[in-house]
C-alpha atoms as an extended CHARMM CRD file, in Angstrom:
* protein
*
       198  EXT
         1         1  UNK       CA             80.3290000000       59.5140000000      116.9560000000  PROA      1               0.0000000000
         2         2  UNK       CA             76.9370000000       60.0190000000      115.1410000000  PROA      2               0.0000000000
         3         3  UNK       CA             78.6910000000       59.4920000000      111.7680000000  PROA      3               0.0000000000
         4         4  UNK       CA             80.2220000000       56.3250000000      113.0040000000  PROA      4               0.0000000000
         5         5  UNK       CA             76.8220000000       54.9190000000      114.0210000000  PROA      5               0.0000000000
         6         6  UNK       CA             75.2770000000       55.9130000000      110.7170000000  PROA      6               0.0000000000
         7         7  UNK       CA             78.0420000000       54.1810000000      108.8560000000  PROA      7               0.0000000000
         8         8  UNK       CA             77.5820000000       51.1010000000      111.0020000000  PROA      8               0.0000000000
         9         9  UNK       CA             73.9100000000       51.1820000000      110.3450000000  PROA      9               0.0000000000
        10        10  UNK       CA             74.3050000000       51.5300000000      106.5490000000  PROA      10              0.0000000000
        11        11  UNK       CA             76.7960000000       48.6410000000      106.6640000000  PROA      11              0.0000000000
        12        12  UNK       CA             74.4230000000       46.5500000000      108.6030000000  PROA      12              0.0000000000
        13        13  UNK       CA             71.6860000000       47.2840000000      106.1560000000  PROA      13              0.0000000000
        14        14  UNK       CA             73.8150000000       46.3790000000      103.2810000000  PROA      14              0.0000000000
        15        15  UNK       CA             74.9060000000       43.1590000000      104.9210000000  PROA      15              0.0000000000
        16        16  UNK       CA             71.3100000000       42.1980000000      105.5690000000  PROA      16              0.0000000000
        17        17  UNK       CA             70.4290000000       43.0430000000      102.0530000000  PROA      17              0.0000000000
        18        18  UNK       CA             73.3350000000       40.8420000000      100.7330000000  PROA      18              0.0000000000
        19        19  UNK       CA             72.2060000000       37.9080000000      102.7820000000  PROA      19              0.0000000000
        20        20  UNK       CA             68.7200000000       38.4550000000      101.7700000000  PROA      20              0.0000000000
        21        21  UNK       CA             69.8410000000       38.4110000000       98.1190000000  PROA      21              0.0000000000
        22        22  UNK       CA             71.5390000000       35.0710000000       98.5970000000  PROA      22              0.0000000000
        23        23  UNK       CA             68.5100000000       33.4220000000      100.0530000000  PROA      23              0.0000000000
        24        24  UNK       CA             65.8720000000       34.9350000000       97.6990000000  PROA      24              0.0000000000
        25        25  UNK       CA             65.8070000000       33.9230000000       94.0320000000  PROA      25              0.0000000000
        26        26  UNK       CA             67.0530000000       36.3680000000       91.6800000000  PROA      26              0.0000000000
        27        27  UNK       CA             64.2170000000       38.1660000000       90.0150000000  PROA      27              0.0000000000
        28        28  UNK       CA             63.6070000000       37.0170000000       86.6070000000  PROA      28              0.0000000000
        29        29  UNK       CA             63.0540000000       39.5050000000       83.8470000000  PROA      29              0.0000000000
        30        30  UNK       CA             59.4440000000       39.7900000000       82.7330000000  PROA      30              0.0000000000
        31        31  UNK       CA             58.4270000000       37.0360000000       80.1920000000  PROA      31              0.0000000000
        32        32  UNK       CA             58.2620000000       38.2850000000       76.7620000000  PROA      32              0.0000000000
        33        33  UNK       CA             56.1840000000       36.1120000000       74.4520000000  PROA      33              0.0000000000
        34        34  UNK       CA             58.3060000000       34.8380000000       71.6180000000  PROA      34              0.0000000000
        35        35  UNK       CA             56.5790000000       34.6120000000       68.2790000000  PROA      35              0.0000000000
        36        36  UNK       CA             56.9640000000       31.1180000000       67.1120000000  PROA      36              0.0000000000
        37        37  UNK       CA             55.7900000000       29.9900000000       63.8180000000  PROA      37              0.0000000000
        38        38  UNK       CA             53.0010000000       27.3760000000       64.0940000000  PROA      38              0.0000000000
        39        39  UNK       CA             53.9290000000       24.1180000000       62.1800000000  PROA      39              0.0000000000
        40        40  UNK       CA             52.3700000000       23.9800000000       58.6710000000  PROA      40              0.0000000000
        41        41  UNK       CA             49.0720000000       22.0850000000       58.5550000000  PROA      41              0.0000000000
        42        42  UNK       CA             49.4560000000       18.5180000000       57.1840000000  PROA      42              0.0000000000
        43        43  UNK       CA             48.8390000000       18.3050000000       53.3870000000  PROA      43              0.0000000000
        44        44  UNK       CA             45.3720000000       17.3060000000       52.4100000000  PROA      44              0.0000000000
        45        45  UNK       CA             44.8250000000       13.7280000000       51.2760000000  PROA      45              0.0000000000
        46        46  UNK       CA             45.1190000000       13.1620000000       47.5400000000  PROA      46              0.0000000000
        47        47  UNK       CA             41.6300000000       13.4360000000       45.9000000000  PROA      47              0.0000000000
        48        48  UNK       CA             39.9630000000       10.2030000000       44.9970000000  PROA      48              0.0000000000
        49        49  UNK       CA             40.0370000000        9.5850000000       41.3180000000  PROA      49              0.0000000000
        50        50  UNK       CA             36.9320000000        7.8380000000       39.8680000000  PROA      50              0.0000000000
        51        51  UNK       CA             37.7650000000        5.2310000000       37.3290000000  PROA      51              0.0000000000
        52        52  UNK       CA             35.9140000000        5.9860000000       34.1610000000  PROA      52              0.0000000000
        53        53  UNK       CA             35.6350000000        3.2320000000       31.5510000000  PROA      53              0.0000000000
        54        54  UNK       CA             36.7590000000        4.3660000000       28.2060000000  PROA      54              0.0000000000
        55        55  UNK       CA             34.1730000000        4.2200000000       25.4280000000  PROA      55              0.0000000000
        56        56  UNK       CA             35.4020000000        3.9510000000       21.9930000000  PROA      56              0.0000000000
        57        57  UNK       CA             34.7080000000        7.1090000000       20.0560000000  PROA      57              0.0000000000
        58        58  UNK       CA             33.5260000000        6.5790000000       16.4980000000  PROA      58              0.0000000000
        59        59  UNK       CA             35.6220000000        8.1940000000       13.8310000000  PROA      59              0.0000000000
        60        60  UNK       CA             34.5860000000       11.5720000000       12.5010000000  PROA      60              0.0000000000
        61        61  UNK       CA             34.2910000000       10.1140000000        9.1030000000  PROA      61              0.0000000000
        62        62  UNK       CA             31.8870000000        7.4210000000       10.2280000000  PROA      62              0.0000000000
        63        63  UNK       CA             28.7750000000        9.1810000000       11.9560000000  PROA      63              0.0000000000
        64        64  UNK       CA             26.5870000000        7.1340000000       14.0010000000  PROA      64              0.0000000000
        65        65  UNK       CA             23.6700000000        5.6990000000       12.1210000000  PROA      65              0.0000000000
        66        66  UNK       CA             20.4100000000        7.4700000000       12.9650000000  PROA      66              0.0000000000
        67        67  UNK       CA             18.0990000000        5.2100000000       14.9430000000  PROA      67              0.0000000000
        68        68  UNK       CA             15.1630000000        4.1950000000       12.7610000000  PROA      68              0.0000000000
        69        69  UNK       CA             11.7550000000        4.1910000000       14.6400000000  PROA      69              0.0000000000
        70        70  UNK       CA             10.5580000000        0.7840000000       15.1010000000  PROA      70              0.0000000000
        71        71  UNK       CA              7.7210000000       -0.2020000000       12.6630000000  PROA      71              0.0000000000
        72        72  UNK       CA              4.3930000000       -0.7480000000       14.2580000000  PROA      72              0.0000000000
        73        73  UNK       CA              3.3280000000       -4.3160000000       14.4840000000  PROA      73              0.0000000000
        74        74  UNK       CA              0.2090000000       -4.7810000000       12.4720000000  PROA      74              0.0000000000
        75        75  UNK       CA             -1.7670000000       -7.8750000000       13.1210000000  PROA      75              0.0000000000
        76        76  UNK       CA             -2.9010000000       -9.6040000000        9.8520000000  PROA      76              0.0000000000
        77        77  UNK       CA             -6.5980000000      -10.2790000000        9.7180000000  PROA      77              0.0000000000
        78        78  UNK       CA             -7.6940000000      -13.7360000000       10.4310000000  PROA      78              0.0000000000
        79        79  UNK       CA             -8.1750000000      -15.6530000000        7.1140000000  PROA      79              0.0000000000
        80        80  UNK       CA            -11.7490000000      -16.3850000000        6.4580000000  PROA      80              0.0000000000
        81        81  UNK       CA            -13.0660000000      -18.8250000000        3.9690000000  PROA      81              0.0000000000
        82        82  UNK       CA            -15.3410000000      -16.5770000000        1.8780000000  PROA      82              0.0000000000
        83        83  UNK       CA            -17.7020000000      -18.5020000000       -0.3760000000  PROA      83              0.0000000000
        84        84  UNK       CA            -16.2610000000      -18.6910000000       -3.8100000000  PROA      84              0.0000000000
        85        85  UNK       CA            -18.5110000000      -17.6610000000       -6.7000000000  PROA      85              0.0000000000
        86        86  UNK       CA            -19.4810000000      -20.5310000000       -8.9900000000  PROA      86              0.0000000000
        87        87  UNK       CA            -17.2190000000      -20.6600000000      -12.1300000000  PROA      87              0.0000000000
        88        88  UNK       CA            -18.7480000000      -18.9880000000      -15.0620000000  PROA      88              0.0000000000
        89        89  UNK       CA            -18.9980000000      -20.6250000000      -18.3550000000  PROA      89              0.0000000000
        90        90  UNK       CA            -16.8210000000      -19.0330000000      -21.0210000000  PROA      90              0.0000000000
        91        91  UNK       CA            -18.7220000000      -16.5970000000      -23.1250000000  PROA      91              0.0000000000
        92        92  UNK       CA            -19.2450000000      -17.6770000000      -26.6330000000  PROA      92              0.0000000000
        93        93  UNK       CA            -17.7430000000      -15.5530000000      -29.3730000000  PROA      93              0.0000000000
        94        94  UNK       CA            -20.1040000000      -13.0160000000      -30.8090000000  PROA      94              0.0000000000
        95        95  UNK       CA            -21.2140000000      -13.8820000000      -34.4250000000  PROA      95              0.0000000000
        96        96  UNK       CA            -19.7700000000      -11.6010000000      -37.0610000000  PROA      96              0.0000000000
        97        97  UNK       CA            -23.2780000000      -10.6810000000      -38.2970000000  PROA      97              0.0000000000
        98        98  UNK       CA            -26.1810000000       -9.2640000000      -36.2560000000  PROA      98              0.0000000000
        99        99  UNK       CA            -29.7900000000       -9.6190000000      -37.3400000000  PROA      99              0.0000000000
       100       100  UNK       CA            -32.7460000000       -7.4940000000      -36.1080000000  PROA      100             0.0000000000
       101       101  UNK       CA            -36.1810000000       -5.9510000000      -37.0020000000  PROA      101             0.0000000000
       102       102  UNK       CA            -37.3720000000       -9.1440000000      -38.9160000000  PROA      102             0.0000000000
       103       103  UNK       CA            -40.9700000000       -9.4710000000      -40.2660000000  PROA      103             0.0000000000
       104       104  UNK       CA            -42.8890000000      -12.2240000000      -42.1110000000  PROA      104             0.0000000000
       105       105  UNK       CA            -45.9470000000      -11.1110000000      -44.1340000000  PROA      105             0.0000000000
       106       106  UNK       CA            -48.1280000000      -13.2390000000      -46.4890000000  PROA      106             0.0000000000
       107       107  UNK       CA            -48.2500000000      -11.8980000000      -50.0870000000  PROA      107             0.0000000000
       108       108  UNK       CA            -50.6770000000      -12.6950000000      -52.8950000000  PROA      108             0.0000000000
       109       109  UNK       CA            -48.7820000000      -13.6850000000      -55.9890000000  PROA      109             0.0000000000
       110       110  UNK       CA            -49.7560000000      -15.2410000000      -59.3420000000  PROA      110             0.0000000000
       111       111  UNK       CA            -48.6690000000      -18.5920000000      -58.0900000000  PROA      111             0.0000000000
       112       112  UNK       CA            -50.5980000000      -18.2540000000      -54.8360000000  PROA      112             0.0000000000
       113       113  UNK       CA            -49.8920000000      -16.8260000000      -51.3350000000  PROA      113             0.0000000000
       114       114  UNK       CA            -46.3220000000      -16.7660000000      -50.3010000000  PROA      114             0.0000000000
       115       115  UNK       CA            -44.6500000000      -15.6040000000      -47.1300000000  PROA      115             0.0000000000
       116       116  UNK       CA            -42.4640000000      -12.5530000000      -47.6980000000  PROA      116             0.0000000000
       117       117  UNK       CA            -39.6550000000      -12.0010000000      -45.1990000000  PROA      117             0.0000000000
       118       118  UNK       CA            -37.5610000000       -8.9510000000      -44.3270000000  PROA      118             0.0000000000
       119       119  UNK       CA            -34.6920000000       -8.6820000000      -41.8160000000  PROA      119             0.0000000000
       120       120  UNK       CA            -32.0280000000       -6.1400000000      -41.1540000000  PROA      120             0.0000000000
       121       121  UNK       CA            -28.3660000000       -7.1570000000      -40.7220000000  PROA      121             0.0000000000
       122       122  UNK       CA            -25.1620000000       -5.5230000000      -39.3170000000  PROA      122             0.0000000000
       123       123  UNK       CA            -21.6910000000       -6.8940000000      -40.3280000000  PROA      123             0.0000000000
       124       124  UNK       CA            -18.9800000000       -6.6800000000      -37.5180000000  PROA      124             0.0000000000
       125       125  UNK       CA            -16.6180000000       -9.1530000000      -38.7950000000  PROA      125             0.0000000000
       126       126  UNK       CA            -15.0100000000      -10.2310000000      -42.0090000000  PROA      126             0.0000000000
       127       127  UNK       CA            -17.0100000000      -11.1780000000      -45.1450000000  PROA      127             0.0000000000
       128       128  UNK       CA            -15.4970000000      -14.2130000000      -46.8830000000  PROA      128             0.0000000000
       129       129  UNK       CA            -16.0380000000      -13.4940000000      -50.5850000000  PROA      129             0.0000000000
       130       130  UNK       CA            -15.3480000000      -17.1830000000      -51.4490000000  PROA      130             0.0000000000
       131       131  UNK       CA            -18.2820000000      -18.4170000000      -49.2220000000  PROA      131             0.0000000000
       132       132  UNK       CA            -22.0320000000      -18.5680000000      -49.8690000000  PROA      132             0.0000000000
       133       133  UNK       CA            -24.3070000000      -16.9110000000      -47.3320000000  PROA      133             0.0000000000
       134       134  UNK       CA            -27.7780000000      -18.4160000000      -46.8410000000  PROA      134             0.0000000000
       135       135  UNK       CA            -30.8150000000      -16.8640000000      -45.1490000000  PROA      135             0.0000000000
       136       136  UNK       CA            -32.5070000000      -19.7580000000      -43.1520000000  PROA      136             0.0000000000
       137       137  UNK       CA            -36.1690000000      -19.3870000000      -42.2920000000  PROA      137             0.0000000000
       138       138  UNK       CA            -37.3760000000      -21.6700000000      -39.5430000000  PROA      138             0.0000000000
       139       139  UNK       CA            -41.0690000000      -22.3930000000      -39.2210000000  PROA      139             0.0000000000
       140       140  UNK       CA            -43.2940000000      -24.9310000000      -37.6200000000  PROA      140             0.0000000000
       141       141  UNK       CA            -41.8790000000      -28.3790000000      -38.7140000000  PROA      141             0.0000000000
       142       142  UNK       CA            -39.6880000000      -27.1980000000      -41.6360000000  PROA      142             0.0000000000
       143       143  UNK       CA            -36.7560000000      -25.0330000000      -42.6920000000  PROA      143             0.0000000000
       144       144  UNK       CA            -36.2760000000      -23.2400000000      -45.9700000000  PROA      144             0.0000000000
       145       145  UNK       CA            -33.2690000000      -21.2350000000      -47.2790000000  PROA      145             0.0000000000
       146       146  UNK       CA            -32.0930000000      -19.0670000000      -50.0000000000  PROA      146             0.0000000000
       147       147  UNK       CA            -28.8490000000      -17.4560000000      -50.9870000000  PROA      147             0.0000000000
       148       148  UNK       CA            -28.2750000000      -13.7140000000      -50.2100000000  PROA      148             0.0000000000
       149       149  UNK       CA            -25.5190000000      -11.2660000000      -50.9250000000  PROA      149             0.0000000000
       150       150  UNK       CA            -23.9870000000       -9.3980000000      -48.0180000000  PROA      150             0.0000000000
       151       151  UNK       CA            -22.1830000000       -6.0330000000      -48.1090000000  PROA      151             0.0000000000
       152       152  UNK       CA            -20.4810000000       -4.2450000000      -45.2290000000  PROA      152             0.0000000000
       153       153  UNK       CA            -21.4420000000       -2.5400000000      -43.0260000000  PROA      153             0.0000000000
       154       154  UNK       CA            -24.9790000000       -3.9360000000      -43.2490000000  PROA      154             0.0000000000
       155       155  UNK       CA            -28.4470000000       -3.6110000000      -44.7950000000  PROA      155             0.0000000000
       156       156  UNK       CA            -31.7200000000       -5.3670000000      -45.2680000000  PROA      156             0.0000000000
       157       157  UNK       CA            -32.3180000000       -8.8490000000      -46.6150000000  PROA      157             0.0000000000
       158       158  UNK       CA            -35.6520000000       -9.6370000000      -48.4150000000  PROA      158             0.0000000000
       159       159  UNK       CA            -37.0890000000      -12.6040000000      -50.0580000000  PROA      159             0.0000000000
       160       160  UNK       CA            -40.0990000000      -15.0250000000      -50.4780000000  PROA      160             0.0000000000
       161       161  UNK       CA            -40.4930000000      -18.4380000000      -49.0230000000  PROA      161             0.0000000000
       162       162  UNK       CA            -41.5670000000      -21.2810000000      -51.2410000000  PROA      162             0.0000000000
       163       163  UNK       CA            -45.2610000000      -21.8920000000      -51.7020000000  PROA      163             0.0000000000
       164       164  UNK       CA            -44.8920000000      -24.9170000000      -49.3970000000  PROA      164             0.0000000000
       165       165  UNK       CA            -44.5250000000      -22.4770000000      -46.4460000000  PROA      165             0.0000000000
       166       166  UNK       CA            -48.0350000000      -21.4560000000      -45.3340000000  PROA      166             0.0000000000
       167       167  UNK       CA            -49.1640000000      -18.5510000000      -43.1610000000  PROA      167             0.0000000000
       168       168  UNK       CA            -50.3550000000      -20.9960000000      -40.4800000000  PROA      168             0.0000000000
       169       169  UNK       CA            -46.7180000000      -22.3010000000      -40.1580000000  PROA      169             0.0000000000
       170       170  UNK       CA            -45.7840000000      -19.4990000000      -37.8440000000  PROA      170             0.0000000000
       171       171  UNK       CA            -43.9690000000      -18.6050000000      -35.7830000000  PROA      171             0.0000000000
       172       172  UNK       CA            -41.1260000000      -17.8430000000      -38.0880000000  PROA      172             0.0000000000
       173       173  UNK       CA            -37.4510000000      -17.2380000000      -37.1800000000  PROA      173             0.0000000000
       174       174  UNK       CA            -34.4230000000      -16.2880000000      -39.2680000000  PROA      174             0.0000000000
       175       175  UNK       CA            -30.6640000000      -16.8350000000      -39.1280000000  PROA      175             0.0000000000
       176       176  UNK       CA            -27.5740000000      -16.5910000000      -41.5450000000  PROA      176             0.0000000000
       177       177  UNK       CA            -25.4690000000      -19.5500000000      -42.4170000000  PROA      177             0.0000000000
       178       178  UNK       CA            -21.9600000000      -19.5360000000      -44.1530000000  PROA      178             0.0000000000
       179       179  UNK       CA            -21.3940000000      -22.3270000000      -46.6420000000  PROA      179             0.0000000000
       180       180  UNK       CA            -17.6030000000      -22.6130000000      -47.0760000000  PROA      180             0.0000000000
       181       181  UNK       CA            -17.5840000000      -25.8200000000      -48.9440000000  PROA      181             0.0000000000
       182       182  UNK       CA            -19.8700000000      -28.6580000000      -49.7620000000  PROA      182             0.0000000000
       183       183  UNK       CA            -19.2810000000      -30.2710000000      -46.2890000000  PROA      183             0.0000000000
       184       184  UNK       CA            -18.5500000000      -27.2060000000      -44.1200000000  PROA      184             0.0000000000
       185       185  UNK       CA            -21.3570000000      -24.9170000000      -43.0020000000  PROA      185             0.0000000000
       186       186  UNK       CA            -21.4530000000      -22.6720000000      -40.0590000000  PROA      186             0.0000000000
       187       187  UNK       CA            -23.9380000000      -20.3670000000      -38.3210000000  PROA      187             0.0000000000
       188       188  UNK       CA            -22.5950000000      -16.8060000000      -38.5350000000  PROA      188             0.0000000000
       189       189  UNK       CA            -25.4870000000      -14.7150000000      -36.9770000000  PROA      189             0.0000000000
       190       190  UNK       CA            -27.8430000000      -14.6820000000      -34.1880000000  PROA      190             0.0000000000
       191       191  UNK       CA            -31.4680000000      -16.0040000000      -34.6270000000  PROA      191             0.0000000000
       192       192  UNK       CA            -34.3760000000      -13.6040000000      -34.5540000000  PROA      192             0.0000000000
       193       193  UNK       CA            -38.0780000000      -14.0010000000      -34.3520000000  PROA      193             0.0000000000
       194       194  UNK       CA            -39.9640000000      -12.6180000000      -37.3750000000  PROA      194             0.0000000000
       195       195  UNK       CA            -42.9660000000      -10.5030000000      -36.4500000000  PROA      195             0.0000000000
       196       196  UNK       CA            -46.3710000000      -11.3240000000      -38.1800000000  PROA      196             0.0000000000
       197       197  UNK       CA            -49.3210000000       -8.9470000000      -38.5820000000  PROA      197             0.0000000000
       198       198  UNK       CA            -52.0880000000      -11.4280000000      -39.6330000000  PROA      198             0.0000000000
């Protein structure tokens, strides 16, 4: 009898358990995380490309010309009107014969007192052998002359004036003339003063 009750009790428990299993939700198995691969990130935007203007490149055989430094700007000085020197007269050609160291001394001669003259000369040009050379003595109010012989490069000319030339006719001066022909006569020396000692 006890076994029968026990069996009935067990059956009741099982029945209740079955009923309870129908009303209650079935137990779900524990949630196991599933490894899922995350979606790949979106591709980055394309990089912005800067537009670079192309510059023509000079050929290797044609190197660029070196830059020359700019020349400094120099201001020209203002033009000033400077006084112009007066025009000079053309210099006369130097005579071919130079006289110097002349003297005039009275001398007592048989014919009376005469003026003796002496003067040095220096030849710097050409002596014309076909011409006559005359020593001209200038005195107060008159001129006298006498022919002389010249020889390069120079020497001393001496002579006496005519008796008409008196000591009181000083001052005396001397020069040389060249007589080329009867109508052509030129002065060929400077004129010097003759020193007197009386």
